[in-house]
C-alpha positions in Angstrom: -22.7 -0.7 -1.3 -19.2 -0.1 0.1 -16.5 0.0 -2.6 -14.7 -2.9 -0.9 -17.9 -4.9 -0.5 -18.3 -4.8 -4.2 -15.0 -6.7 -4.6 -14.8 -10.5 -4.2 -12.1 -13.0 -5.2 -8.8 -14.4 -4.2 -7.1 -17.6 -3.4 -4.9 -18.2 -0.5 -2.9 -21.1 -1.9 0.8 -20.2 -2.3 2.2 -21.6 -5.5 5.4 -19.5 -5.6 8.6 -20.5 -3.8 9.2 -17.9 -1.1 12.8 -17.3 0.0 13.7 -17.0 3.6 14.0 -13.5 5.0 17.5 -12.2 4.4 19.9 -11.8 7.2 21.1 -8.3 8.2 24.5 -9.1 6.9 23.3 -10.1 3.5 21.2 -6.9 3.2 24.1 -4.8 4.3 26.2 -6.1 1.4 23.6 -4.7 -1.1 23.6 -1.2 0.4 24.4 1.7 -1.9 26.2 4.6 -0.3 23.9 7.6 0.1 21.2 5.6 -1.7 18.4 3.2 -1.3 17.9 -0.5 -1.9 14.3 -1.5 -2.8 13.0 -5.0 -2.0 10.1 -6.2 -4.1 7.7 -8.3 -2.1 4.5 -9.8 -3.4 1.5 -10.2 -1.0 -0.5 -13.2 -2.2 -3.6 -12.4 -0.3 -6.9 -10.4 -0.7 -7.9 -10.1 2.9 -11.1 -8.3 2.2 -12.4 -10.9 -0.3 -15.2 -13.3 0.2 -14.3 -16.0 -2.3 -10.8 -17.4 -3.2 -9.6 -17.2 -6.7 -7.4 -14.2 -7.6 -4.9 -13.3 -5.0 -1.6 -13.7 -6.9 -1.8 -10.3 -8.4 1.9 -9.6 -7.7 2.7 -12.1 -10.5 1.4 -9.7 -13.1 4.0 -7.1 -12.1 6.7 -9.7 -12.6 5.3 -10.7 -16.0 5.9 -7.2 -17.2 9.5 -7.2 -15.8 9.1 -4.9 -12.8 12.6 -5.8 -11.5 14.4 -5.2 -14.8 12.5 -2.0 -15.5 13.5 -0.5 -12.1 17.1 -1.6 -12.6 17.1 0.1 -16.1 16.4 3.5 -14.5 19.2 3.1 -12.0 17.4 1.7 -9.0 19.2 -0.8 -6.7 16.4 -3.4 -6.4 16.0 -7.0 -5.6 12.9 -9.3 -6.0 12.6 -11.1 -2.7 9.6 -13.2 -3.6 6.3 -13.3 -1.7 5.4 -12.8 1.9 4.5 -16.2 3.3 0.8 -16.2 4.3 -1.0 -19.3 5.5 -3.4 -21.0 3.1 -6.0 -21.8 5.8 -7.3 -18.3 6.3 -11.1 -18.0 6.5 -13.4 -16.4 3.9 -16.7 -15.3 5.3 -19.1 -12.3 5.4 -19.8 -12.1 9.1 -19.9 -8.6 10.7 -18.1 -6.5 11.4 -15.0 -7.4 9.3 -15.0 -9.8 6.4 -12.9 -12.9 6.6 -11.7 -12.0 10.1 -9.2 -12.9 11.6 -7.6 -13.4 8.2 -6.5 -9.8 7.9 -4.9 -9.7 11.3 -3.0 -12.9 10.5 -1.8 -11.4 7.2 -0.7 -8.2 9.0 1.4 -10.2 11.4 3.0 -12.1 8.6 3.8 -8.9 6.8 5.2 -7.3 10.0 7.5 -10.2 10.6 8.7 -10.3 7.0 9.6 -6.7 6.5 11.0 -5.9 9.9 14.6 -7.1 9.1 14.6 -4.7 6.1 13.4 -1.8 8.2 16.2 -2.4 10.7 18.7 -1.6 8.0 19.1 2.1 7.0 18.3 2.7 3.3 16.4 -0.6 2.7 12.9 0.0 1.5 10.3 -2.8 1.1 8.2 -2.3 -2.1 5.0 -4.3 -1.6 2.8 -5.3 -4.6 -0.4 -7.3 -5.1 -2.1 -6.3 -1.9 -5.3 -4.6 -0.7 -5.5 -1.5 1.3 -5.6 -3.2 4.7 -1.9 -4.0 4.3 -1.1 -0.5 5.7 -2.0 -1.7 9.2 0.7 -4.4 9.1 3.4 -2.3 7.4 2.8 0.7 9.7 3.0 -1.6 12.8 6.4 -2.8 11.5 7.7 0.7 10.9 6.5 1.9 14.3 8.4 -0.9 16.0 11.6 -0.3 14.2 11.7 3.5 13.9 12.6 5.6 16.9 11.8 8.7 15.0 8.0 8.4 14.8 5.9 7.5 11.7 3.7 9.3 9.2 1.5 7.6 6.6 0.8 9.2 3.2 -2.4 7.5 2.0 -3.0 8.2 -1.7 -6.6 7.0 -2.3 -9.9 8.1 -3.8 -11.4 7.3 -0.4 -10.5 7.9 3.2 -11.0 4.2 4.2 -12.0 5.4 7.6 -15.4 3.8 8.1 -15.8 2.6 11.6 -16.7 -1.1 12.2 -20.4 -1.7 12.3 -21.8 -4.8 14.2 -24.7 -5.0 11.8 -22.8 -4.7 8.6 -19.8 -6.7 7.2 -17.1 -4.5 5.7 -13.7 -5.4 4.4 -10.6 -4.6 6.4 -9.5 -2.5 3.5 -12.4 -0.1 3.9 -11.5 0.2 7.6 -7.8 0.5 7.2 -7.3 4.2 8.2 -9.9 3.9 11.0 -8.0 0.9 12.4 -4.7 2.8 12.2 -6.0 5.7 14.2 -8.5 4.2 16.7 -8.0 1.9 19.6 -10.0 -1.3 19.0 -9.9 -5.0 19.8 -8.9 -5.7 16.2 -5.3 -4.5 16.4 -2.8 -4.1 19.2 -1.3 -1.0 17.7 0.3 1.3 18.7 -2.5 3.5 17.3 -1.4 6.6 15.4 -2.6 10.1 16.0 -4.8 11.4 13.3 -2.2 14.0 12.6 0.2 11.2 11.5 -1.9 10.3 8.5 -2.5 12.4 5.4 -5.1 11.2 2.8 -4.2 12.5 -0.7 -6.3 12.7 -3.8 -9.6 11.8 -2.3 -12.9 12.6 -3.9 -15.2 10.6 -1.6 -15.5 12.3 1.8 -14.6 10.9 5.2 -17.0 8.5 6.9 -15.9 9.5 10.3 -17.4 12.7 11.6 -14.5 13.7 13.7 -11.5 11.9 12.1 -9.1 14.8 12.4 -7.1 13.3 9.6 -4.8 15.5 7.4 -6.1 15.5 3.9 -5.6 17.0 0.4 -8.5 16.4 -1.9 -8.4 15.8 -5.6 -9.6 19.3 -6.2 -6.8 20.7 -4.1 -4.2 18.6 -5.8 -5.3 20.1 -9.1 -5.5 23.6 -7.7 -2.0 23.6 -6.4 -0.6 21.2 -9.1 0.7 17.7 -8.2 4.3 18.7 -7.6 3.6 21.6 -5.4 1.0 19.5 -3.5 3.7 16.9 -2.8 6.3 19.5 -1.8 3.8 21.2 0.7 2.8 17.8 2.2 6.4 16.8 2.7 7.3 20.2 4.2 4.5 19.7 6.8 6.0 16.4 8.1 8.7 16.7 10.7 12.1 15.9 9.4 12.6 13.1 11.9 9.6 11.1 10.8 9.8 7.8 8.8 7.1 7.6 6.1 4.9 4.8 4.7 3.7 5.7 1.2 0.5 3.8 0.4 -0.9 4.0 -3.2 -4.4 2.7 -3.9 -4.6 2.7 -7.7 -8.3 3.6 -7.6 -7.1 7.1 -7.1 -6.7 7.2 -10.9 -9.6 8.0 -13.3 -11.3 4.8 -14.5 -10.4 5.4 -18.1 -6.7 5.8 -17.0 -6.6 2.6 -14.8 -9.6 0.3 -15.4 -7.7 -2.6 -13.7 -8.3 -1.2 -10.2 -10.5 -3.4 -8.0 -13.0 -0.6 -7.9 -12.4 1.8 -10.8 -13.2 5.3 -9.8 -14.7 8.1 -11.9 -13.1 11.5 -11.7 -9.7 10.6 -10.3 -6.2 11.6 -11.2 -4.8 10.9 -14.6 -1.6 9.0 -14.9 0.4 12.1 -15.8 -0.7 13.8 -12.6 0.1 10.7 -10.6 3.6 10.6 -12.0 4.2 14.3 -11.1 2.9 13.7 -7.5 4.8 10.4 -7.0 8.1 11.8 -8.5 8.3 14.3 -5.7 7.0 12.0 -2.9 9.0 8.9 -3.7 12.3 10.8 -3.8 12.0 11.8 -0.2 14.7 10.0 1.8 12.2 9.5 4.7 10.2 7.0 2.7 10.8 3.7 4.3 7.9 1.6 2.9 6.1 1.7 -0.5 3.0 -0.3 -1.1 0.9 -0.4 -4.3 -2.6 -1.8 -3.7 -5.9 -2.8 -5.3 -4.6 -3.9 -8.7 -6.9 -6.6 -10.1 -5.0 -8.9 -12.5 -8.2 -10.6 -13.7 -9.2 -7.2 -15.2 -5.9 -7.0 -17.1 -5.4 -10.2 -19.0 -3.1 -8.7 -21.5 -1.1 -6.9 -18.8 -1.5 -3.5 -20.4 -2.5 -1.7 -17.3 0.1 -3.2 -14.9 2.6 -2.2 -17.5 1.5 1.4 -17.1 1.8 1.0 -13.3 5.3 -0.2 -13.6 6.1 2.7 -16.0 4.8 5.0 -13.3 6.9 3.5 -10.6 10.0 3.4 -12.7 9.7 7.1 -13.7 9.0 8.1 -10.1 11.9 6.1 -8.6 14.6 6.5 -11.3 17.9 7.5 -9.9 
């Protein structure tokens, strides 16, 4: 069973009031000289799910005061509500992609919402409450707004590069990297070269025989040490590139983060994750941050999302 196929759940009804996208002028007034302004955006959708019921995972981050905790460590940050996603999206298990075209509609909504931020230097969308397929929409937005080229840092226990299979239904999340790097009828692109994606912290091997993706395994992260791993990865990316940093929390050991949608044995511990992210997230080329695959229904007392927020705060502190 594919790890994403194991996961079901999610509602598409939007209960939160969603503010309109901010104008360029309004965002410019928030800019910090030589600094960054982070814009928290919830994504109330689980595009790979079969049944509705638990998509508002971003709310849990707010319940443990993500905004205030980032401000407390010196970040310039604003909570800009949720990305508006239609409530009529399908939920089905028809091959090759579960709930299609729901994922594509969600990517287009995300693209439209974050593009105004990306058009302003120093403004960084921070997306929460999403699944891994979000990287398709965010990368599309960054490609369209950056004249410098794009690189995706994909921190995950899996490659998520399984090709579509007409005989088997897979979630868009399990196809995310494949969709980014292969021409297909599911996404207009532009498609990235394999060299523009680096998968970090994986312990489950690639499902594409000739993916050509850059990668640093969990074993390699531990051999080099998380900080040196991050430095070497960043040094290998051309200085002109704009970077999407994608974090799937199943990269962490199950005992360290049991609130992942698919908890994974043998992953990073949170201390290693903090060391890795503290180097990566301070790079000024980071233009989008997304934290995916947190399951609020596995964290009723909000203990684990609190640890995630601690991790972000420590890694982003000014």
